[in-house]
MIRO-668228 format. One record per residue (C-alpha): residue number from 1; residue in one letter; z negated, y negated, x. Coordinates in nm, 4 decimals, decimal comma. Each point is the difference from the previous one (the first is absolute). Layout:
# MIRO-668228
n;res;w;v;u
NUM;A;Z;Y;X
...
This chain:
# MIRO-668228
n;res;w;v;u
1;M;20,5638;9,9962;-23,3508
2;N;0,2128;0,2849;0,1100
3;S;0,1784;-0,1762;0,2987
4;T;0,0227;0,1996;0,3001
5;N;0,0840;-0,2863;0,2488
6;R;-0,2659;-0,2738;-0,0601
7;T;-0,0686;-0,2224;0,3024
8;V;-0,3475;0,0459;0,1164
9;V;-0,2150;-0,2823;0,1522
10;V;-0,3429;-0,0466;0,1422
11;T;-0,2219;-0,2477;-0,1806
12;G;-0,3375;0,0744;0,1113
13;I;-0,1790;0,1176;0,3344
14;G;-0,3710;0,1047;0,0754
15;A;-0,1773;0,1918;0,3002
16;T;-0,3300;0,0719;0,1496
17;T;0,0350;0,1106;0,3630
18;P;-0,1742;0,0075;0,3307
19;L;0,1497;-0,3519;0,0443
20;G;-0,1364;-0,1481;-0,3164
21;G;-0,1135;0,0362;-0,3452
22;D;0,3151;-0,1411;-0,1668
23;A;0,3688;-0,0197;0,0788
24;A;-0,0242;-0,3615;0,1300
25;S;-0,2800;0,0884;0,2550
26;T;0,1902;0,3162;0,1006
27;W;0,3195;-0,1941;0,0522
28;E;-0,1627;-0,2619;0,2011
29;G;-0,1407;0,2586;0,2360
30;L;0,3335;0,1782;0,0271
31;L;0,1769;-0,3212;0,1117
32;A;-0,2706;-0,0853;0,2407
33;G;0,0437;0,3633;0,1591
34;R;-0,3645;0,0624;-0,0613
35;S;-0,1483;0,3343;0,0232
36;G;-0,2129;0,1560;-0,2779
37;V;-0,1076;0,2923;0,2040
38;S;-0,3504;0,0370;0,1077
39;L;-0,2581;0,2221;0,1291
40;L;-0,1760;0,2214;-0,2606
41;E;-0,3576;-0,0827;-0,0071
42;Q;-0,1399;0,2622;-0,2555
43;D;-0,2409;0,2529;0,1214
44;W;0,2382;0,3089;-0,0776
45;A;0,2698;-0,1440;0,2356
46;A;-0,2168;-0,0128;0,2999
47;E;0,1162;0,3415;0,1219
48;L;0,3311;0,0298;-0,1190
49;P;0,2904;0,0088;0,2583
50;V;0,1647;-0,2747;-0,2001
51;R;-0,2151;-0,2987;-0,0736
52;I;0,2390;-0,2766;-0,1135
53;A;0,1595;-0,0788;-0,3270
54;G;0,1401;-0,3026;-0,1884
55;Q;-0,2688;-0,0479;-0,2534
56;I;0,0416;-0,2184;-0,2828
57;A;-0,0796;-0,3624;0,0308
58;V;-0,1707;-0,0648;-0,3219
59;E;-0,2263;0,2691;-0,1505
60;P;0,1133;0,0813;-0,3676
61;G;-0,3574;-0,0339;-0,0911
62;E;0,0459;-0,3799;0,0463
63;V;0,2863;0,0087;-0,2616
64;I;-0,0776;0,2686;-0,2596
65;P;-0,3119;-0,0058;-0,2169
66;R;-0,2437;0,2773;0,1221
67;P;-0,0032;0,1883;-0,3369
68;Q;0,3759;0,0368;0,0252
69;A;0,0144;0,0661;0,3518
70;R;-0,2429;0,2985;-0,0242
71;K;0,2528;0,1723;-0,1966
72;L;0,3006;-0,0469;0,2302
73;D;0,0866;0,1655;0,3229
74;R;0,0625;-0,2356;0,2801
75;S;0,3836;0,0402;-0,0306
76;A;-0,0159;-0,0961;-0,3717
77;Q;-0,2222;-0,3022;0,0896
78;F;0,2546;-0,1249;0,2529
79;A;0,2924;0,0630;-0,2432
80;L;-0,1834;-0,1962;-0,2928
81;I;-0,0632;-0,2773;0,2202
82;A;0,3725;-0,0475;0,1344
83;A;0,1473;0,0889;-0,3539
84;K;-0,2123;-0,2819;-0,1740
85;E;0,0952;-0,2547;0,2646
86;A;0,3699;0,0983;-0,0435
87;W;-0,0429;-0,0142;-0,3632
88;A;-0,1331;-0,3394;-0,0032
89;D;0,2545;-0,1205;0,2713
90;A;0,2679;0,1015;-0,2395
91;G;-0,1401;-0,2179;-0,2761
92;F;-0,1521;0,2493;-0,2085
93;A;-0,3703;-0,0115;-0,1235
94;G;-0,2087;0,2727;-0,1518
95;K;0,1644;0,3400;-0,1506
96;A;0,3460;0,0009;-0,1189
97;G;0,0307;-0,0743;-0,3472
98;E;-0,3388;-0,2054;0,0020
99;T;0,1065;-0,3147;0,1475
100;D;-0,0698;-0,3177;-0,1830
101;T;0,2646;-0,1493;-0,2407
102;S;0,0442;-0,3534;0,1490
103;A;0,3031;-0,1016;0,1864
104;A;-0,1394;0,1091;0,3323
105;G;-0,1132;0,3205;-0,1322
106;A;0,3224;0,1016;-0,1680
107;A;0,1624;-0,0725;0,3609
108;G;-0,2346;0,2503;0,1433
109;S;0,0366;0,2734;-0,2636
110;V;0,1394;0,3345;0,0168
111;D;0,0195;0,2687;-0,2505
112;P;-0,2343;0,2868;0,1029
113;N;0,2793;0,2638;-0,1127
114;R;0,2320;-0,1528;0,2613
115;L;-0,2713;-0,0255;0,2806
116;G;-0,0448;0,2917;0,2513
117;A;-0,2063;0,0592;0,2960
118;V;0,0803;0,2107;0,3194
119;I;-0,2729;0,0040;0,2654
120;A;0,0137;0,2621;0,2740
121;S;-0,2305;0,1655;0,2403
122;G;0,0721;0,2442;0,2696
123;I;-0,3392;0,1623;-0,0171
124;G;-0,2032;-0,1445;-0,2971
125;G;-0,3624;0,0103;-0,0537
126;V;-0,0981;0,1892;0,3370
127;T;-0,3003;-0,1927;0,0519
128;T;-0,1226;0,0624;-0,3524
129;L;0,0549;0,3736;0,0435
130;L;-0,1517;0,0362;0,3520
131;D;-0,3096;-0,2285;-0,0891
132;Q;-0,0760;0,1795;-0,3215
133;Y;0,0168;0,3258;0,1619
134;D;-0,2610;-0,1222;0,2521
135;V;-0,1960;-0,1052;-0,3096
136;L;0,0283;0,3462;-0,1371
137;K;-0,1190;0,1767;0,3188
138;E;-0,2981;-0,2256;0,0916
139;K;-0,1275;-0,1112;-0,3545
140;G;0,1120;0,2629;-0,2420
141;V;0,2252;0,0140;-0,2874
142;R;-0,1643;-0,2370;-0,2457
143;R;0,0631;-0,2921;0,2601
144;V;0,3854;0,0429;-0,0098
145;S;0,1543;-0,3008;-0,1856
146;P;0,1515;0,0783;-0,3333
147;H;0,2785;-0,2465;0,1061
148;T;0,1002;0,2328;0,2963
149;V;0,3017;0,1474;-0,1492
150;P;0,1754;-0,3356;-0,1292
151;M;-0,0897;-0,1496;0,3221
152;L;0,1506;0,2410;0,2272
153;M;0,3332;0,0753;-0,1950
154;P;0,3069;-0,1427;0,2130
155;N;0,1139;-0,1635;-0,3131
156;S;-0,3357;-0,1751;-0,0461
157;P;0,1321;-0,3457;0,1443
158;A;0,3015;0,0070;-0,2200
159;A;-0,1917;0,0858;-0,3109
160;N;-0,2457;-0,2517;0,0467
161;V;0,2468;-0,2807;0,0676
162;G;0,1840;0,1272;-0,3170
163;I;-0,3227;-0,0300;-0,1979
164;E;-0,0830;-0,3303;0,1378
165;L;0,3357;-0,1526;-0,0834
166;G;0,0835;0,1944;-0,3059
167;A;0,3105;0,1700;0,1322
168;H;0,1395;0,2209;-0,2558
169;A;0,3673;0,0479;0,1034
170;G;-0,1136;0,2572;0,2674
171;V;-0,2493;0,0410;0,2791
172;H;0,0957;0,2168;0,2989
173;T;-0,1419;0,1113;0,3416
174;P;0,2573;0,1114;0,2636
175;V;-0,1615;0,1728;0,2812
176;S;0,2394;0,0330;0,3104
177;A;-0,2672;-0,0569;0,2900
178;C;0,0792;-0,3318;0,1814
179;A;0,3052;-0,0427;-0,2062
180;S;-0,1902;-0,0140;-0,3325
181;G;-0,0523;-0,3764;-0,0505
182;A;0,3791;-0,0642;0,0881
183;E;0,0989;0,2800;-0,2345
184;A;-0,2252;-0,1480;-0,2698
185;I;0,1976;-0,3425;0,0335
186;G;0,3297;0,1898;-0,0140
187;Y;-0,0914;0,1750;-0,3207
188;A;-0,1206;-0,3079;-0,1518
189;I;0,3347;-0,1760;0,0739
190;E;0,2050;0,3014;-0,1753
191;M;-0,2471;-0,0264;-0,3100
192;I;0,1104;-0,3605;-0,0520
193;R;0,3683;0,0771;0,1053
194;T;0,0343;0,2847;-0,2635
195;G;-0,1824;-0,2063;-0,2659
196;R;-0,3151;0,1959;-0,0281
197;A;-0,2026;-0,3136;0,0529
198;D;0,0191;-0,3908;0,0524
199;V;-0,2902;-0,0236;0,2461
200;V;-0,1514;0,2368;0,2446
201;V;-0,2874;-0,0400;0,2045
202;A;0,0544;0,2236;0,3108
203;G;-0,1379;0,0506;0,3509
204;G;-0,2282;0,2241;0,2191
205;T;-0,3522;0,0377;0,1076
206;E;-0,1931;0,2060;0,2184
207;A;-0,3809;0,0377;0,1088
208;A;-0,0277;0,2885;0,2482
209;I;-0,2215;-0,1430;0,2489
210;H;-0,2488;0,2857;0,0383
211;P;-0,0819;0,2743;0,2700
212;L;0,1938;0,2716;-0,1198
213;P;0,3489;-0,1598;-0,0545
214;I;-0,0665;-0,1839;0,3695
215;V;-0,0969;0,3091;0,1713
216;A;0,2844;0,2002;-0,1764
217;F;0,2620;-0,2617;0,1006
218;G;-0,1566;-0,0320;0,3513
219;N;0,0130;0,3815;0,0561
220;M;0,3711;0,0027;-0,0891
221;M;0,0330;-0,2608;0,2902
222;A;0,1525;-0,2385;-0,2525
223;M;-0,2599;-0,3146;0,0540
224;S;-0,0557;-0,2006;0,2792
225;K;-0,3388;0,0318;0,1771
226;N;-0,0075;-0,3333;0,1549
227;N;-0,3422;-0,0790;-0,1121
228;D;-0,0553;-0,2429;0,2981
229;D;0,2626;-0,2114;-0,1250
230;P;0,0132;0,0005;-0,3839
231;Q;0,2242;-0,3065;-0,0689
232;G;0,2694;0,1322;0,2713
233;A;-0,0100;0,3528;-0,1086
234;S;0,2820;-0,0022;-0,2756
235;R;0,2965;-0,0797;0,2355
236;P;0,3380;0,1055;-0,1971
237;Y;0,3014;0,0086;0,2631
238;D;-0,2233;-0,0409;0,2957
239;A;0,0765;0,2679;0,2829
240;D;-0,3790;0,0914;0,0059
241;R;-0,0649;0,0310;-0,3614
242;N;-0,1951;0,2913;-0,0764
243;G;-0,0396;0,0361;-0,3811
244;F;-0,0732;-0,1903;-0,3222
245;V;-0,3322;-0,1806;-0,1040
246;L;-0,1244;0,0946;-0,3503
247;G;-0,0208;-0,3106;-0,2435
248;E;-0,1042;-0,0472;-0,3591
249;G;0,0904;-0,2237;-0,2801
250;A;0,2666;-0,0668;-0,2706
251;G;0,3114;-0,1889;-0,0666
252;V;0,1502;-0,0557;-0,3571
253;I;0,2856;-0,1866;-0,1244
254;V;0,1222;-0,0908;-0,3515
255;L;0,3559;0,1088;-0,0840
256;E;0,1895;-0,1529;-0,2762
257;S;0,3466;0,0126;-0,1506
258;E;0,1652;-0,3391;0,0992
259;E;0,0744;-0,0618;-0,3608
260;H;-0,3643;0,0370;-0,0969
261;A;-0,1066;-0,2077;0,2837
262;K;0,2085;-0,2859;-0,0625
263;A;-0,0547;-0,0040;-0,3861
264;R;-0,3803;-0,0583;0,1100
265;G;0,0740;-0,2552;0,2484
266;A;-0,1558;0,2493;0,2572
267;K;0,0194;-0,1209;0,3830
268;I;0,2239;0,2528;0,1929
269;Y;-0,0746;0,1205;0,3504
270;A;0,2817;0,2152;0,0469
271;E;0,2611;0,2561;-0,1467
272;A;-0,1167;0,3508;0,0357
273;V;0,3487;0,1522;0,0986
274;G;-0,0774;0,3648;-0,0032
275;Q;-0,1069;0,3000;0,1900
276;G;0,1265;0,2705;0,2241
277;I;-0,1696;0,3408;0,0028
278;S;0,0353;0,3174;0,1940
279;A;-0,2035;0,3105;0,1397
280;D;0,0104;0,1191;0,3595
281;A;-0,0706;0,3738;-0,0890
282;H;-0,0994;0,0310;0,3669
283;H;-0,3631;0,0138;0,0884
284;I;-0,3358;-0,0593;-0,2033
285;T;-0,0991;-0,2833;0,2298
286;Q;0,2646;-0,0827;0,2532
287;P;0,3086;-0,2244;-0,0797
288;E;0,3518;0,1546;0,0621
289;P;0,0379;-0,1470;0,3404
290;S;0,3680;-0,1060;-0,0419
291;G;-0,0697;-0,2204;-0,2861
292;N;0,2418;0,1836;-0,2462
293;G;-0,2304;0,0092;-0,2695
294;I;-0,0927;-0,3774;-0,0013
295;A;0,3699;-0,0650;0,0685
296;A;0,0644;0,1727;-0,3379
297;A;-0,2364;-0,2172;-0,1880
298;L;0,1422;-0,2892;0,1429
299;Q;0,3537;0,1063;-0,0976
300;H;-0,1295;0,0753;-0,3422
301;L;-0,1137;-0,3449;-0,0406
302;L;0,3463;-0,1255;0,0942
303;D;0,1624;0,2384;-0,2122
304;T;-0,1907;-0,0766;-0,3269
305;T;-0,0481;-0,3837;0,0367
306;D;0,2242;-0,2932;0,0766
307;L;-0,1856;-0,0668;0,3256
308;K;0,2104;-0,0659;0,3170
309;P;-0,1402;0,0596;0,3500
310;A;0,1316;-0,3594;0,0870
311;E;-0,2689;-0,1306;-0,2368
312;I;-0,2925;0,1832;0,1564
313;V;-0,1763;-0,2235;0,2458
314;H;-0,3575;0,1478;0,0025
315;V;-0,1436;0,3435;-0,0023
316;N;-0,3665;0,0635;-0,0731
317;A;0,0094;0,3319;0,1997
318;H;-0,2111;0,2990;-0,0696
319;A;-0,0873;0,0197;0,3792
320;T;-0,3601;0,1349;0,0139
321;S;-0,0295;0,0045;0,3737
322;T;0,0671;0,3617;0,0562
323;P;0,2340;0,0891;0,2749
324;Q;0,2401;0,2111;-0,2238
325;G;0,0329;-0,2021;-0,3080
326;D;0,0468;-0,3367;0,1335
327;V;0,3096;0,0967;0,1767
328;A;0,1405;0,2161;-0,2567
329;E;-0,0005;-0,3101;-0,2436
330;I;0,2052;-0,1936;0,2409
331;K;0,2396;0,2741;0,0524
332;A;0,0433;0,0121;-0,3770
333;L;0,0741;-0,3415;-0,0433
334;R;0,2530;-0,0011;0,2764
335;Q;0,1581;0,3206;-0,1905
336;A;0,0307;-0,1729;-0,3262
337;F;0,0674;-0,3663;0,0861
338;G;0,1578;0,0047;0,3730
339;D;0,0418;-0,3115;0,1778
340;D;-0,1562;-0,1894;-0,3208
341;V;-0,3285;0,0991;0,1064
342;D;0,0256;-0,2670;0,2825
343;H;-0,0593;-0,2810;-0,2533
344;M;-0,2832;0,1835;-0,1772
345;A;-0,3531;-0,1485;0,1317
346;I;-0,2184;0,3016;-0,0085
347;A;-0,3725;0,0154;-0,0155
348;S;-0,2888;0,2258;-0,0681
349;T;-0,2933;-0,1820;-0,1871
350;K;-0,1979;0,3237;0,0530
351;S;-0,0685;-0,1355;0,3632
352;M;-0,2446;-0,2340;-0,1929
353;T;-0,1063;0,1997;-0,2900
354;G;-0,0254;0,3346;0,1208
355;H;0,1705;0,2700;-0,2053
356;L;-0,0982;0,0047;-0,3651
357;L;0,1690;0,3140;-0,0726
358;G;0,0921;0,0151;-0,3736
359;G;-0,0902;-0,3659;-0,0301
360;A;0,2222;-0,1013;0,2772
361;G;0,3376;-0,0429;-0,2041
362;G;-0,2034;-0,2141;-0,2330
363;V;-0,1406;-0,2517;0,2557
364;E;0,3195;0,0305;0,2093
365;T;0,2039;-0,1012;-0,3101
366;V;-0,2048;-0,3020;-0,0456
367;A;0,0580;-0,1187;0,3398
368;T;0,3890;0,0723;-0,0329
369;V;0,0203;-0,1953;-0,3132
370;L;-0,1912;-0,2998;0,1518
371;A;0,2051;0,0142;0,3107
372;L;0,2952;-0,0538;-0,2278
373;K;-0,1847;-0,2671;-0,2157
374;H;-0,1020;-0,1981;0,2915
375;R;0,2627;0,0767;0,2423
376;I;-0,2255;0,1077;0,2822
377;A;-0,0563;0,3634;0,1136
378;P;-0,3352;0,1008;0,1645
379;P;-0,0064;0,1559;0,3397
380;T;-0,0834;0,3317;0,1596
381;I;-0,3052;-0,0422;0,2284
382;N;-0,1355;0,2072;0,2957
383;I;0,3491;0,0513;0,1593
384;E;-0,0721;-0,0278;0,3788
385;N;0,3142;0,2359;0,0956
386;L;0,2528;0,0590;-0,2361
387;D;0,1142;0,3535;-0,0153
388;P;0,3423;0,0132;0,1493
389;E;0,1291;0,2438;-0,2806
390;V;-0,0641;-0,2905;-0,2724
391;D;0,3495;-0,1397;-0,0091
392;A;-0,0690;-0,2985;-0,2381
393;D;-0,1084;-0,3489;-0,0364
394;I;-0,3894;0,0412;-0,0501
395;I;-0,1985;-0,3195;-0,0899
396;R;-0,2777;-0,0245;0,2480
397;D;-0,3315;-0,1829;0,0085
398;E;0,1227;-0,3090;-0,2181
399;A;0,1440;-0,0296;-0,3363
400;R;0,3674;-0,0737;-0,0169
401;P;0,1902;-0,2322;-0,2508
402;L;0,2752;0,1858;-0,2079
403;P;0,3362;-0,1543;-0,0706
404;E;0,0921;-0,2023;-0,3092
405;G;0,2469;0,1233;-0,2756
406;R;0,0070;0,3147;-0,1568
407;I;-0,1899;0,2558;0,1906
408;A;-0,1731;0,3497;-0,0591
409;A;-0,2730;0,1941;0,1683
410;L;-0,1026;0,3479;-0,0017
411;N;-0,3324;0,1781;-0,0049
412;D;0,0007;0,3413;0,1398
413;S;-0,2733;0,2787;-0,0785
414;F;-0,0055;0,3634;0,1047
415;G;-0,2739;0,2706;-0,0483
416;F;-0,1002;0,3547;0,1082
417;G;0,2199;0,2429;-0,1669
418;G;0,2972;-0,1984;0,0874
419;H;0,0021;-0,2472;-0,2695
420;N;0,2465;-0,2984;0,0659
421;V;-0,0173;-0,3069;-0,2094
422;V;0,1764;-0,3375;0,0575
423;L;-0,0521;-0,3016;-0,2172
424;A;0,2590;-0,3097;0,0027
425;F;-0,0717;-0,3299;-0,1120
426;R;0,2071;-0,3198;-0,0214
427;S;-0,0546;-0,3723;0,0287
428;V;0,0443;-0,1916;-0,3372
């Protein structure tokens, strides 16, 4: 159990997104190039300068029993839905240590002391915080929910997933803005690699579609105000892109040591090769324009794994549809990989889901793993005029087949504060 070099694999996936209530429907929407962005029709949105978002396709109230849902912030509801889907997809049932003793049950068992959970959120229970403050002001102290504090805590999604599944090896919540979900998965890889756990449920979640975050992002000039064309508003790499579109949802995967997965006969989607991490230390919201910080994360990935640039055939890019960020990422790929970038098919699924902030790394990891599994990569939609500074092979409009053989793919995630996280996966 003290090995520091164990191979880590992905054995389960789950998601709830603007494209679908599970991983399968989300993947179908991505391959079809379908936008999940729509006009906000809530009364509170009528006078906002930004009235579009990637709203969840299936409301959590349709999935989670009402008594349980009432005690969970929306971000925790999303996380629980995605985690339970990934858990079942990996072949597990019920809480760890409480599975049945039949042959089928034994194949889906895990020691709770060897199970961890790492679920990130960039903002946490912001809707609970703001809504309950409104209750306090409008209805008085006695009407504030006694569940408010455990609902608004940023670790609430991770804690509730840990409780639901019986994870005793450690439950963690990285908070690194829009890099949070990817950092959670990277942390989970290290938990397994260093012997702290055999199985870790990991990913990211976010539920921040609320007037205050929308107005705040809008006043920063970070969001698209293309209210007349919601489905065309998120346009990474397009010369006329003018900001990101806020999305909501969660993406979660089950990571497992290869030895543990094979011993129980689990299906394996891909190998989780490792992570690269760096920080720009440049600006609280703007990326370092040369891409040096991102390139450092890519180099860290190469330095700490056996990954070779020639293996990488696909990049699920961070590309949010902001003028500076999209180009800095391409520059960084060129710095780190040189001419090898020419054979990397690059796409931004945010063109369809919007930007899920702390949930982005989780959802986009699900897409990256499925691209390797099915050897087809989803497109970037809404590119009418490719930015001439984007010196790379961008998948446009239609999904693209990936080559046979041993291939790898990256998922890039970057966040306010200069957080850079790159995850690498390899076909099996």
